[in-house]
C-alpha positions as a Python dict, from the first residue, in 0.01 Angstrom:
ca = {
    (1, 'X'): (0, 0, 0),
    (2, 'X'): (121, 348, -79),
    (3, 'X'): (244, 557, 218),
    (4, 'X'): (9, 830, 94),
    (5, 'X'): (-285, 628, 223),
    (6, 'X'): (-144, 541, 565),
    (7, 'X'): (-272, 763, 846),
    (8, 'X'): (13, 885, 1064),
    (9, 'X'): (-34, 869, 1438),
    (10, 'X'): (-120, 1212, 1572),
    (11, 'X'): (141, 1159, 1845),
    (12, 'X'): (420, 1072, 1603),
    (13, 'X'): (685, 1340, 1578),
    (14, 'X'): (846, 1410, 1243),
    (15, 'X'): (1204, 1282, 1218),
    (16, 'X'): (1434, 1583, 1234),
    (17, 'X'): (1811, 1565, 1222),
    (18, 'X'): (1971, 1652, 1554),
    (19, 'X'): (2130, 1994, 1590),
    (20, 'X'): (2507, 1960, 1566),
    (21, 'X'): (2709, 1980, 1885),
    (22, 'X'): (3048, 2148, 1879),
    (23, 'X'): (3345, 1914, 1899),
    (24, 'X'): (3526, 2168, 2120),
    (25, 'X'): (3520, 2183, 2500),
    (26, 'X'): (3214, 2380, 2610),
    (27, 'X'): (3380, 2657, 2812),
    (28, 'X'): (3119, 2897, 2951),
    (29, 'X'): (3112, 3210, 3158),
    (30, 'X'): (2863, 3234, 3446),
    (31, 'X'): (2652, 3459, 3221),
    (32, 'X'): (2675, 3212, 2932),
    (33, 'X'): (2555, 2924, 3149),
    (34, 'X'): (2271, 3137, 3287),
    (35, 'X'): (2163, 3226, 2931),
    (36, 'X'): (2163, 2858, 2829),
    (37, 'X'): (1948, 2770, 3130),
    (38, 'X'): (1709, 3056, 3052),
    (39, 'X'): (1678, 2937, 2691),
    (40, 'X'): (1603, 2583, 2810),
    (41, 'X'): (1337, 2708, 3054),
    (42, 'X'): (1176, 2918, 2777),
    (43, 'X'): (1186, 2615, 2546),
    (44, 'X'): (1020, 2395, 2809),
    (45, 'X'): (753, 2662, 2868),
    (46, 'X'): (685, 2681, 2494),
    (47, 'X'): (650, 2301, 2481),
    (48, 'X'): (400, 2312, 2769),
    (49, 'X'): (194, 2580, 2596),
    (50, 'X'): (201, 2381, 2273),
    (51, 'X'): (94, 2063, 2454),
    (52, 'X'): (-209, 2246, 2595),
    (53, 'X'): (-333, 2340, 2247),
    (54, 'X'): (-625, 2134, 2114),
    (55, 'X'): (-438, 2043, 1793),
    (56, 'X'): (-66, 2108, 1848),
    (57, 'X'): (150, 2134, 1538),
    (58, 'X'): (369, 1821, 1541),
    (59, 'X'): (645, 1988, 1340),
    (60, 'X'): (664, 2281, 1582),
    (61, 'X'): (668, 2035, 1870),
    (62, 'X'): (949, 1837, 1703),
    (63, 'X'): (1155, 2154, 1654),
    (64, 'X'): (1108, 2254, 2019),
    (65, 'X'): (1190, 1903, 2142),
    (66, 'X'): (1507, 1895, 1930),
    (67, 'X'): (1617, 2237, 2056),
    (68, 'X'): (1550, 2124, 2413),
    (69, 'X'): (1773, 1819, 2366),
    (70, 'X'): (2048, 2039, 2220),
    (71, 'X'): (2024, 2292, 2505),
    (72, 'X'): (2026, 2011, 2762),
    (73, 'X'): (2340, 1865, 2604),
    (74, 'X'): (2511, 2207, 2602),
    (75, 'X'): (2428, 2261, 2970),
    (76, 'X'): (2537, 1905, 3058),
    (77, 'X'): (2874, 1955, 2884),
    (78, 'X'): (2933, 2307, 3020),
    (79, 'X'): (3273, 2377, 3176),
    (80, 'X'): (3213, 2691, 3383),
    (81, 'X'): (3511, 2924, 3410),
    (82, 'X'): (3627, 3013, 3760),
    (83, 'X'): (3714, 3385, 3763),
    (84, 'X'): (3904, 3336, 4090),
    (85, 'X'): (4178, 3136, 3914),
    (86, 'X'): (4205, 3352, 3600),
    (87, 'X'): (4529, 3547, 3559),
    (88, 'X'): (4498, 3918, 3635),
    (89, 'X'): (4780, 4033, 3404),
    (90, 'X'): (4706, 3827, 3092),
    (91, 'X'): (4411, 3789, 2861),
    (92, 'X'): (4212, 3481, 2963),
    (93, 'X'): (3872, 3327, 2898),
    (94, 'X'): (3614, 3576, 3026),
    (95, 'X'): (3851, 3874, 3009),
    (96, 'X'): (3745, 4204, 2861),
    (97, 'X'): (4020, 4345, 2643),
    (98, 'X'): (4072, 4690, 2492),
    (99, 'X'): (4274, 4684, 2172),
    (100, 'X'): (4409, 4950, 1941),
    (101, 'X'): (4509, 4895, 1579),
    (102, 'X'): (4779, 5127, 1442),
    (103, 'X'): (4618, 5465, 1369),
    (104, 'X'): (4278, 5317, 1447),
    (105, 'X'): (4001, 5335, 1699),
    (106, 'X'): (4009, 5160, 2035),
    (107, 'X'): (3778, 4855, 2054),
    (108, 'X'): (3666, 4646, 2349),
    (109, 'X'): (3599, 4272, 2333),
    (110, 'X'): (3504, 4007, 2588),
    (111, 'X'): (3617, 3649, 2533),
    (112, 'X'): (3327, 3410, 2595),
    (113, 'X'): (3199, 3063, 2508),
    (114, 'X'): (3064, 2960, 2169),
    (115, 'X'): (2698, 2988, 2271),
    (116, 'X'): (2740, 3333, 2425),
    (117, 'X'): (2935, 3483, 2133),
    (118, 'X'): (2775, 3788, 1974),
    (119, 'X'): (3030, 3988, 1772),
    (120, 'X'): (2785, 4276, 1723),
    (121, 'X'): (2803, 4326, 2100),
    (122, 'X'): (3181, 4267, 2122),
    (123, 'X'): (3139, 3916, 2267),
    (124, 'X'): (3383, 3691, 2080),
    (125, 'X'): (3413, 3314, 2103),
    (126, 'X'): (3731, 3182, 2260),
    (127, 'X'): (3773, 2983, 1936),
    (128, 'X'): (3767, 3289, 1708),
    (129, 'X'): (4084, 3411, 1537),
    (130, 'X'): (4065, 3734, 1740),
    (131, 'X'): (4042, 3555, 2075),
    (132, 'X'): (4317, 3312, 1978),
    (133, 'X'): (4543, 3608, 1901),
    (134, 'X'): (4459, 3779, 2232),
    (135, 'X'): (4468, 3486, 2476),
    (136, 'X'): (4779, 3500, 2694),
    (137, 'X'): (4879, 3852, 2587),
    (138, 'X'): (4956, 4132, 2834),
    (139, 'X'): (4896, 4507, 2829),
    (140, 'X'): (5146, 4661, 2589),
    (141, 'X'): (5179, 4348, 2375),
    (142, 'X'): (5111, 4366, 2004),
    (143, 'X'): (4948, 4059, 1851),
    (144, 'X'): (4855, 3964, 1496),
    (145, 'X'): (4486, 3909, 1432),
    (146, 'X'): (4465, 3678, 1130),
    (147, 'X'): (4153, 3783, 939),
    (148, 'X'): (4010, 3695, 598),
    (149, 'X'): (4045, 4066, 510),
    (150, 'X'): (4414, 4047, 593),
    (151, 'X'): (4629, 4030, 903),
    (152, 'X'): (4603, 4321, 1146),
    (153, 'X'): (4844, 4406, 1425),
    (154, 'X'): (4665, 4522, 1737),
    (155, 'X'): (4801, 4646, 2067),
    (156, 'X'): (4651, 4537, 2398),
    (157, 'X'): (4587, 4860, 2589),
    (158, 'X'): (4375, 4732, 2881),
    (159, 'X'): (4262, 4403, 3035),
    (160, 'X'): (3976, 4354, 3278),
    (161, 'X'): (4002, 4007, 3430),
    (162, 'X'): (3691, 3792, 3440),
    (163, 'X'): (3455, 3881, 3720),
    (164, 'X'): (3189, 3659, 3874),
    (165, 'X'): (2837, 3739, 3769),
    (166, 'X'): (2628, 3870, 4058),
    (167, 'X'): (2422, 3583, 4195),
    (168, 'X'): (2613, 3325, 3990),
    (169, 'X'): (2612, 2973, 4120),
}
């Protein structure tokens, strides 16, 4: 019999491919872990609302369930950074760094985990070429930021060590 004439169970979820998990260690700041937990709680709330609907959309439910599994895996694999052990005189994970290109404008970046990265808000992943150039540098050092647009030498002009988030666990 053709599959076109087989009635699918209303409870059956469509098969969706799992969201890819990064192969890298999941370093997170306290803020990054809090944001992941908030996203998971919002996802669970959305699933509860959907379940209460008289005819929930199975595809929407499948998308939410898949995202919930991904968020759960990211939280489970999280390696929270301890600001107390971060160096004070070198750029480290969680540091905020002010840099100055030759003849350019001063920029400020914070080195964060993959899930917290938001370059538009100067939050760069610890895996990015910029963060890799900055990690371990000290104030006064000049590092080479390898970019697709061409290498750029930048000077580290200030470092704020990582600080614990208020109320962080």
